One Martini backbone bead per residue (centre of mass of N, CA, C, O) as a GRO file, in nm:
protein
  395
    1MET     BB    1   1.009  -1.984  -1.351
    2PRO     BB    2   1.118  -1.691  -1.404
    3ILE     BB    3   1.370  -1.519  -1.256
    4LEU     BB    4   1.222  -1.245  -1.226
    5SER     BB    5   0.962  -1.355  -1.093
    6ARG     BB    6   1.111  -1.471  -0.842
    7THR     BB    7   1.211  -1.198  -0.740
    8PHE     BB    8   0.938  -1.068  -0.697
    9TYR     BB    9   0.811  -1.283  -0.502
   10LEU     BB   10   1.032  -1.284  -0.289
   11PHE     BB   11   1.031  -0.983  -0.215
   12SER     BB   12   0.732  -0.972  -0.136
   13ALA     BB   13   0.719  -1.201   0.077
   14ILE     BB   14   0.924  -1.092   0.281
   15HIS     BB   15   0.801  -0.806   0.320
   16ALA     BB   16   0.522  -0.898   0.409
   17PHE     BB   17   0.620  -1.037   0.663
   18LEU     BB   18   0.754  -0.792   0.797
   19LEU     BB   19   0.504  -0.617   0.798
   20GLY     BB   20   0.326  -0.816   0.980
   21LEU     BB   21   0.495  -0.815   1.248
   22LEU     BB   22   0.464  -0.469   1.284
   23PRO     BB   23   0.399  -0.218   1.084
   24ILE     BB   24   0.086  -0.272   1.060
   25PHE     BB   25   0.061  -0.168   1.383
   26ILE     BB   26   0.115   0.134   1.404
   27PRO     BB   27  -0.165   0.260   1.482
   28VAL     BB   28  -0.188   0.087   1.743
   29ILE     BB   29   0.077   0.180   1.881
   30LEU     BB   30   0.004   0.478   1.886
   31TRP     BB   31  -0.262   0.454   2.043
   32ASP     BB   32  -0.133   0.302   2.299
   33LYS     BB   33   0.047   0.578   2.346
   34GLY     BB   34  -0.189   0.814   2.336
   35LEU     BB   35  -0.284   0.878   2.060
   36ASN     BB   36  -0.455   1.047   1.808
   37VAL     BB   37  -0.588   1.114   1.508
   38ALA     BB   38  -0.412   1.368   1.461
   39ASP     BB   39  -0.134   1.243   1.523
   40ILE     BB   40  -0.149   1.023   1.301
   41ALA     BB   41  -0.167   1.222   1.072
   42TRP     BB   42   0.117   1.352   1.119
   43PHE     BB   43   0.272   1.090   1.077
   44ILE     BB   44   0.193   1.061   0.780
   45VAL     BB   45   0.311   1.328   0.682
   46LEU     BB   46   0.611   1.253   0.761
   47SER     BB   47   0.616   0.993   0.586
   48ALA     BB   48   0.593   1.142   0.312
   49VAL     BB   49   0.849   1.299   0.339
   50GLY     BB   50   1.031   1.049   0.351
   51PHE     BB   51   0.951   0.931   0.080
   52LEU     BB   52   1.049   1.160  -0.102
   53GLY     BB   53   1.349   1.158  -0.017
   54ALA     BB   54   1.387   0.858  -0.097
   55LEU     BB   55   1.301   0.871  -0.400
   56TYR     BB   56   1.536   1.040  -0.504
   57ALA     BB   57   1.743   0.817  -0.429
   58TRP     BB   58   1.622   0.574  -0.568
   59ASP     BB   59   1.629   0.682  -0.865
   60ARG     BB   60   1.949   0.700  -0.878
   61LEU     BB   61   2.005   0.403  -0.811
   62ARG     BB   62   1.846   0.286  -1.049
   63ALA     BB   63   2.004   0.444  -1.284
   64LYS     BB   64   2.286   0.281  -1.171
   65ALA     BB   65   2.216  -0.020  -1.087
   66LYS     BB   66   2.179  -0.051  -0.746
   67TRP     BB   67   2.036  -0.323  -0.643
   68VAL     BB   68   2.183  -0.407  -0.382
   69VAL     BB   69   2.133  -0.139  -0.237
   70ILE     BB   70   1.824  -0.140  -0.252
   71ILE     BB   71   1.773  -0.407  -0.101
   72ALA     BB   72   1.935  -0.333   0.160
   73LEU     BB   73   1.762  -0.077   0.231
   74SER     BB   74   1.490  -0.216   0.264
   75PHE     BB   75   1.592  -0.373   0.522
   76ILE     BB   76   1.730  -0.155   0.700
   77LEU     BB   77   1.472   0.038   0.727
   78GLN     BB   78   1.296  -0.186   0.859
   79MET     BB   79   1.470  -0.230   1.113
   80MET     BB   80   1.471   0.064   1.213
   81LEU     BB   81   1.165   0.070   1.257
   82VAL     BB   82   1.139  -0.164   1.460
   83GLY     BB   83   1.322  -0.033   1.675
   84LEU     BB   84   1.146   0.231   1.718
   85LEU     BB   85   0.871   0.073   1.790
   86VAL     BB   86   1.010  -0.056   2.067
   87TRP     BB   87   1.096   0.199   2.158
   88ASP     BB   88   1.068   0.417   2.453
   89SER     BB   89   1.011   0.682   2.218
   90LEU     BB   90   0.793   0.906   2.110
   91TRP     BB   91   0.965   1.124   1.976
   92LEU     BB   92   1.126   0.946   1.778
   93LEU     BB   93   0.875   0.815   1.635
   94LEU     BB   94   0.748   1.107   1.538
   95SER     BB   95   1.007   1.157   1.366
   96ILE     BB   96   1.224   0.949   1.272
   97GLY     BB   97   1.015   0.718   1.233
   98ALA     BB   98   0.840   0.852   1.014
   99LEU     BB   99   1.066   0.887   0.805
  100ILE     BB  100   1.145   0.579   0.791
  101ASN     BB  101   0.879   0.478   0.710
  102GLY     BB  102   0.875   0.620   0.432
  103ALA     BB  103   1.142   0.505   0.329
  104ALA     BB  104   1.066   0.207   0.345
  105GLY     BB  105   0.825   0.224   0.157
  106CYS     BB  106   0.974   0.320  -0.093
  107PHE     BB  107   1.168   0.068  -0.126
  108TYR     BB  108   0.939  -0.126  -0.152
  109TRP     BB  109   0.723  -0.015  -0.363
  110SER     BB  110   0.915   0.072  -0.596
  111THR     BB  111   1.047  -0.203  -0.637
  112GLN     BB  112   0.789  -0.371  -0.681
  113ARG     BB  113   0.685  -0.209  -0.931
  114LEU     BB  114   0.928  -0.255  -1.115
  115LEU     BB  115   0.908  -0.564  -1.117
  116PHE     BB  116   0.619  -0.597  -1.213
  117GLN     BB  117   0.652  -0.450  -1.481
  118ALA     BB  118   0.873  -0.652  -1.590
  119ILE     BB  119   0.654  -0.925  -1.583
  120THR     BB  120   0.442  -0.781  -1.756
  121SER     BB  121   0.130  -0.770  -1.950
  122ASP     BB  122  -0.168  -0.706  -2.089
  123LYS     BB  123  -0.255  -1.025  -2.061
  124ASN     BB  124  -0.142  -1.070  -1.730
  125SER     BB  125  -0.187  -0.855  -1.499
  126GLY     BB  126  -0.430  -0.967  -1.343
  127ASN     BB  127  -0.315  -1.253  -1.276
  128THR     BB  128  -0.045  -1.153  -1.143
  129PHE     BB  129  -0.179  -0.982  -0.924
  130GLY     BB  130  -0.342  -1.214  -0.804
  131ASN     BB  131  -0.095  -1.387  -0.721
  132PHE     BB  132   0.022  -1.164  -0.541
  133GLN     BB  133  -0.213  -1.150  -0.335
  134ILE     BB  134  -0.200  -1.443  -0.244
  135LEU     BB  135   0.083  -1.433  -0.138
  136VAL     BB  136   0.056  -1.191   0.060
  137VAL     BB  137  -0.162  -1.321   0.235
  138PHE     BB  138   0.018  -1.545   0.354
  139SER     BB  139   0.269  -1.381   0.443
  140LEU     BB  140   0.142  -1.154   0.599
  141LYS     BB  141  -0.042  -1.324   0.794
  142PHE     BB  142   0.187  -1.478   0.924
  143GLY     BB  143   0.308  -1.221   1.043
  144ILE     BB  144   0.055  -1.130   1.205
  145LEU     BB  145   0.030  -1.367   1.394
  146MET     BB  146   0.305  -1.340   1.518
  147GLY     BB  147   0.297  -1.038   1.597
  148SER     BB  148   0.036  -1.037   1.777
  149PHE     BB  149   0.135  -1.247   1.975
  150MET     BB  150   0.398  -1.106   2.071
  151LEU     BB  151   0.270  -0.840   2.156
  152ASP     BB  152   0.055  -0.956   2.353
  153SER     BB  153   0.303  -1.126   2.513
  154ASP     BB  154   0.574  -0.962   2.518
  155TYR     BB  155   0.786  -1.071   2.265
  156ILE     BB  156   1.008  -0.860   2.157
  157LYS     BB  157   1.285  -1.000   2.118
  158SER     BB  158   1.180  -1.223   1.925
  159LEU     BB  159   1.072  -1.028   1.708
  160ILE     BB  160   1.348  -0.905   1.637
  161VAL     BB  161   1.498  -1.161   1.562
  162ILE     BB  162   1.307  -1.252   1.331
  163SER     BB  163   1.337  -0.997   1.163
  164PHE     BB  164   1.641  -1.008   1.123
  165CYS     BB  165   1.667  -1.294   0.997
  166ALA     BB  166   1.472  -1.250   0.760
  167SER     BB  167   1.644  -1.015   0.632
  168LEU     BB  168   1.901  -1.177   0.579
  169ALA     BB  169   1.782  -1.408   0.413
  170GLY     BB  170   1.656  -1.225   0.195
  171PHE     BB  171   1.912  -1.089   0.099
  172TYR     BB  172   2.071  -1.344   0.019
  173ALA     BB  173   1.861  -1.452  -0.189
  174LEU     BB  174   1.842  -1.196  -0.372
  175THR     BB  175   2.143  -1.164  -0.453
  176LYS     BB  176   2.152  -1.436  -0.608
  177LEU     BB  177   1.944  -1.348  -0.823
  178LEU     BB  178   2.065  -1.079  -0.920
  179ARG     BB  179   2.306  -1.205  -1.079
  180GLN     BB  180   2.077  -1.304  -1.308
  181THR     BB  181   1.895  -1.004  -1.338
  182GLU     BB  182   2.044  -0.738  -1.385
  183HIS     BB  183   2.039  -0.718  -1.703
  184LEU     BB  184   1.717  -0.710  -1.720
  185LEU     BB  185   1.688  -0.434  -1.563
  186THR     BB  186   1.912  -0.240  -1.694
  187ALA     BB  187   1.833  -0.221  -2.000
  188SER     BB  188   1.542  -0.032  -1.932
  189GLN     BB  189   1.686   0.211  -1.795
  190PRO     BB  190   1.647   0.522  -1.717
  191GLY     BB  191   1.719   0.804  -1.606
  192ALA     BB  192   1.704   1.027  -1.399
  193PHE     BB  193   1.468   1.240  -1.252
  194SER     BB  194   1.364   1.542  -1.250
  195LEU     BB  195   1.154   1.773  -1.102
  196SER     BB  196   1.070   1.906  -1.365
  197THR     BB  197   0.976   1.641  -1.503
  198ILE     BB  198   0.761   1.571  -1.299
  199PHE     BB  199   0.598   1.839  -1.321
  200ALA     BB  200   0.550   1.784  -1.650
  201PHE     BB  201   0.346   1.576  -1.621
  202LYS     BB  202   0.149   1.408  -1.882
  203ASP     BB  203  -0.172   1.287  -2.014
  204ASN     BB  204  -0.470   1.111  -2.153
  205PHE     BB  205  -0.579   0.969  -1.851
  206HIS     BB  206  -0.588   1.135  -1.576
  207SER     BB  207  -0.349   1.047  -1.385
  208LYS     BB  208  -0.288   1.294  -1.190
  209LYS     BB  209  -0.563   1.276  -1.040
  210ILE     BB  210  -0.523   0.989  -0.932
  211PHE     BB  211  -0.261   1.033  -0.775
  212MET     BB  212  -0.383   1.244  -0.574
  213VAL     BB  213  -0.605   1.028  -0.439
  214ASP     BB  214  -0.486   0.743  -0.384
  215GLY     BB  215  -0.310   0.794  -0.118
  216LEU     BB  216  -0.552   0.852   0.067
  217PHE     BB  217  -0.678   0.563   0.063
  218LEU     BB  218  -0.425   0.394   0.150
  219PHE     BB  219  -0.412   0.538   0.437
  220LEU     BB  220  -0.696   0.493   0.537
  221GLU     BB  221  -0.666   0.183   0.536
  222SER     BB  222  -0.372   0.130   0.690
  223TYR     BB  223  -0.472   0.310   0.940
  224PHE     BB  224  -0.778   0.382   1.009
  225TRP     BB  225  -0.908   0.104   0.961
  226VAL     BB  226  -0.730  -0.054   1.159
  227LEU     BB  227  -0.823   0.115   1.398
  228THR     BB  228  -1.119   0.046   1.384
  229LEU     BB  229  -1.086  -0.256   1.422
  230TYR     BB  230  -0.961  -0.233   1.701
  231MET     BB  231  -1.209  -0.104   1.833
  232LEU     BB  232  -1.415  -0.338   1.745
  233THR     BB  233  -1.221  -0.547   1.917
  234LYS     BB  234  -1.161  -0.415   2.195
  235GLU     BB  235  -0.843  -0.381   2.182
  236ASN     BB  236  -0.753  -0.677   2.057
  237LEU     BB  237  -0.477  -0.786   1.906
  238MET     BB  238  -0.528  -1.087   1.854
  239LYS     BB  239  -0.810  -1.045   1.730
  240LEU     BB  240  -0.720  -0.869   1.497
  241GLY     BB  241  -0.525  -1.068   1.360
  242LEU     BB  242  -0.733  -1.292   1.309
  243LEU     BB  243  -0.930  -1.124   1.140
  244ILE     BB  244  -0.736  -1.056   0.910
  245VAL     BB  245  -0.667  -1.351   0.834
  246VAL     BB  246  -0.950  -1.460   0.770
  247LEU     BB  247  -1.028  -1.253   0.557
  248SER     BB  248  -0.784  -1.322   0.365
  249VAL     BB  249  -0.836  -1.620   0.310
  250LEU     BB  250  -1.114  -1.575   0.184
  251LEU     BB  251  -1.005  -1.391  -0.049
  252ALA     BB  252  -0.805  -1.581  -0.180
  253LEU     BB  253  -1.027  -1.777  -0.277
  254ILE     BB  254  -1.164  -1.573  -0.460
  255PHE     BB  255  -0.908  -1.485  -0.636
  256PHE     BB  256  -0.852  -1.758  -0.757
  257VAL     BB  257  -1.110  -1.726  -0.951
  258VAL     BB  258  -1.092  -1.406  -1.071
  259LYS     BB  259  -0.805  -1.334  -1.183
  260LYS     BB  260  -0.855  -1.441  -1.487
  261VAL     BB  261  -1.111  -1.283  -1.564
  262ILE     BB  262  -1.002  -0.996  -1.584
  263ASP     BB  263  -0.850  -1.045  -1.876
  264ARG     BB  264  -1.160  -1.135  -2.016
  265THR     BB  265  -1.285  -0.861  -1.952
  266ASN     BB  266  -1.440  -0.577  -1.967
  267ALA     BB  267  -1.258  -0.319  -1.857
  268GLN     BB  268  -1.469  -0.083  -1.811
  269ARG     BB  269  -1.690  -0.225  -1.666
  270ILE     BB  270  -1.532  -0.342  -1.428
  271PHE     BB  271  -1.420  -0.074  -1.326
  272ILE     BB  272  -1.689   0.061  -1.257
  273LEU     BB  273  -1.785  -0.155  -1.060
  274SER     BB  274  -1.543  -0.124  -0.859
  275ILE     BB  275  -1.602   0.167  -0.776
  276PHE     BB  276  -1.887   0.127  -0.659
  277GLY     BB  277  -1.784  -0.079  -0.447
  278TYR     BB  278  -1.583   0.116  -0.312
  279ALA     BB  279  -1.792   0.317  -0.215
  280LEU     BB  280  -1.949   0.120  -0.047
  281SER     BB  281  -1.717   0.056   0.155
  282TRP     BB  282  -1.716   0.346   0.282
  283LEU     BB  283  -2.005   0.346   0.386
  284LEU     BB  284  -1.973   0.087   0.563
  285ARG     BB  285  -1.759   0.201   0.752
  286GLY     BB  286  -1.940   0.425   0.876
  287GLU     BB  287  -2.165   0.206   0.981
  288LEU     BB  288  -2.013  -0.019   1.145
  289SER     BB  289  -1.969   0.134   1.423
  290LEU     BB  290  -2.303   0.102   1.487
  291GLN     BB  291  -2.265  -0.203   1.536
  292ASN     BB  292  -2.360  -0.498   1.752
  293ASP     BB  293  -2.383  -0.720   1.559
  294ASP     BB  294  -2.177  -0.978   1.472
  295ILE     BB  295  -2.279  -1.060   1.187
  296THR     BB  296  -2.285  -0.778   1.069
  297LEU     BB  297  -1.992  -0.698   1.134
  298TYR     BB  298  -1.833  -0.943   0.993
  299GLY     BB  299  -1.980  -0.926   0.721
  300GLY     BB  300  -1.895  -0.633   0.661
  301MET     BB  301  -1.585  -0.682   0.658
  302LEU     BB  302  -1.581  -0.879   0.424
  303LEU     BB  303  -1.709  -0.697   0.213
  304ILE     BB  304  -1.501  -0.472   0.228
  305ALA     BB  305  -1.254  -0.637   0.157
  306PHE     BB  306  -1.352  -0.726  -0.117
  307LEU     BB  307  -1.412  -0.451  -0.258
  308SER     BB  308  -1.120  -0.338  -0.210
  309SER     BB  309  -0.958  -0.566  -0.356
  310PHE     BB  310  -1.098  -0.563  -0.622
  311PHE     BB  311  -1.025  -0.275  -0.698
  312ARG     BB  312  -0.718  -0.312  -0.681
  313LEU     BB  313  -0.697  -0.519  -0.899
  314VAL     BB  314  -0.821  -0.343  -1.130
  315PHE     BB  315  -0.648  -0.087  -1.097
  316ASN     BB  316  -0.362  -0.222  -1.138
  317LYS     BB  317  -0.408  -0.307  -1.418
  318ARG     BB  318  -0.455  -0.028  -1.539
  319PHE     BB  319  -0.188   0.098  -1.447
  320TYR     BB  320   0.006  -0.103  -1.602
  321ASP     BB  321  -0.116  -0.064  -1.882
  322ILE     BB  322  -0.057   0.247  -1.898
  323ALA     BB  323   0.241   0.246  -1.836
  324ARG     BB  324   0.324   0.084  -2.102
  325GLY     BB  325   0.221   0.331  -2.289
  326ASN     BB  326   0.450   0.472  -2.168
  327GLN     BB  327   0.692   0.538  -1.927
  328PRO     BB  328   0.700   0.323  -1.681
  329ILE     BB  329   0.902   0.457  -1.470
  330TYR     BB  330   0.799   0.739  -1.489
  331TYR     BB  331   0.507   0.675  -1.406
  332ILE     BB  332   0.573   0.555  -1.127
  333VAL     BB  333   0.729   0.801  -1.006
  334CYS     BB  334   0.504   1.008  -1.039
  335LYS     BB  335   0.298   0.874  -0.860
  336SER     BB  336   0.458   0.908  -0.595
  337TYR     BB  337   0.492   1.208  -0.587
  338TYR     BB  338   0.187   1.295  -0.606
  339SER     BB  339   0.074   1.122  -0.366
  340GLN     BB  340   0.269   1.229  -0.140
  341PHE     BB  341   0.201   1.523  -0.157
  342MET     BB  342  -0.109   1.496  -0.105
  343ILE     BB  343  -0.079   1.359   0.174
  344ILE     BB  344   0.026   1.616   0.309
  345VAL     BB  345  -0.226   1.784   0.258
  346PHE     BB  346  -0.463   1.598   0.359
  347PHE     BB  347  -0.347   1.530   0.652
  348SER     BB  348  -0.320   1.813   0.753
  349VAL     BB  349  -0.620   1.870   0.751
  350ILE     BB  350  -0.712   1.628   0.923
  351ALA     BB  351  -0.544   1.712   1.179
  352LEU     BB  352  -0.685   1.985   1.223
  353LEU     BB  353  -0.977   1.877   1.246
  354ALA     BB  354  -0.934   1.644   1.467
  355SER     BB  355  -0.845   1.844   1.698
  356MET     BB  356  -1.169   1.934   1.748
  357GLY     BB  357  -1.223   1.653   1.844
  358LYS     BB  358  -1.315   1.345   2.047
  359ASP     BB  359  -1.455   1.117   1.885
  360PRO     BB  360  -1.298   0.882   1.700
  361LEU     BB  361  -1.529   0.723   1.553
  362ASN     BB  362  -1.660   0.979   1.446
  363GLN     BB  363  -1.425   1.084   1.285
  364LEU     BB  364  -1.399   0.841   1.095
  365GLN     BB  365  -1.681   0.843   0.983
  366ILE     BB  366  -1.648   1.115   0.844
  367LEU     BB  367  -1.413   1.039   0.663
  368TYR     BB  368  -1.555   0.817   0.502
  369ASP     BB  369  -1.787   1.003   0.392
  370VAL     BB  370  -1.592   1.197   0.238
  371ALA     BB  371  -1.460   0.977   0.050
  372ILE     BB  372  -1.681   0.895  -0.146
  373PRO     BB  373  -1.677   1.110  -0.378
  374LEU     BB  374  -1.371   1.068  -0.447
  375VAL     BB  375  -1.397   0.787  -0.588
  376PHE     BB  376  -1.515   0.912  -0.868
  377VAL     BB  377  -1.243   0.994  -0.998
  378TYR     BB  378  -1.174   0.705  -1.119
  379VAL     BB  379  -1.355   0.723  -1.376
  380LEU     BB  380  -1.127   0.884  -1.547
  381TYR     BB  381  -0.953   0.642  -1.572
  382GLY     BB  382  -0.888   0.593  -1.918
  383VAL     BB  383  -1.005   0.855  -2.029
  384LYS     BB  384  -0.965   0.985  -2.326
  385LYS     BB  385  -0.838   1.263  -2.457
  386SER     BB  386  -0.977   1.528  -2.662
  387ALA     BB  387  -0.909   1.812  -2.845
  388LYS     BB  388  -1.214   1.842  -2.983
  389LYS     BB  389  -1.427   1.655  -2.782
  390GLY     BB  390  -1.273   1.619  -2.493
  391VAL     BB  391  -1.386   1.306  -2.481
  392GLU     BB  392  -1.295   0.947  -2.486
  393SER     BB  393  -1.270   0.636  -2.510
  394GLY     BB  394  -0.998   0.427  -2.418
  395VAL     BB  395  -0.941   0.139  -2.240
   0.00000   0.00000   0.00000
């Protein structure tokens, strides 16, 4: 395996494990501390603010090729977040903790996207992302199993020690690889982007519209859907962890078969199919909370997980294929700026509306139903604009 690919997979695997140990349970931790849907939405808003501030700094470190600093900060911020999550101070968690959560997410996701873009081409992006998903499944879920067991058993000190040791080991291993890959990453890096340059972004594939809605779905899944699963498992943390792991292992087996097919299938046809499947997944999320039958409940969860993951696989292939046709780093950075800004807007509205209701499952069900029509904005992605005829098929 090429050295740059090893750097990407190692970075992804270690951070996925750390994410599974504790941060993935943030909505559950907030819920158990007595917060409601509106409070969690405000936490997401502040996290997006932290992400935007960190992105400005990350972009300048990237432009100066400060790769060791970037890797170090990705682990340091993660450890700071873990410390605040286990510290018994709700005020700190909802303020400083939310900002650090966003900053940690920025240094993780931005670095991961940069590395992924560096190792893919038009012909292998689907297969490579499929491999990445399978790797993350096992690394993340191993972390989830350990994290859910330790949280449920109140082994907080052991959890902190494992997280700290994994971070040190990951940083040491990655810095060794960076000595051999720095020149490969640095050679193609443009300068840092000004905010005016970000604001001026436009292309022929409706990317800006997609950037604006995509963050909403990512946070609905990673926060509110996890919270829904927690409620549906009778707020049993160990049961939630096992459920996520079982679903993910089944998905890994499915994606092992389909990941190579993605690159050989008609791109537009499979993209449209994945969008309709994704819309169905949000419809099912709204209906699942009404089910009492275990077979229907867990079967629905598996179908939702498959439809969502399949959409993400196809969407990310299109995202990186379009990014390579533009200025890849500029495209990736713009995506984060627009997504995080709209997360602030979307979830501020959600927080205000949620503060008026009382039944959390009903609030979440309404959110999932409202999300369904927004899914179809993705249909525009990759449809090339034409100055004379309006639009024509692009990708």
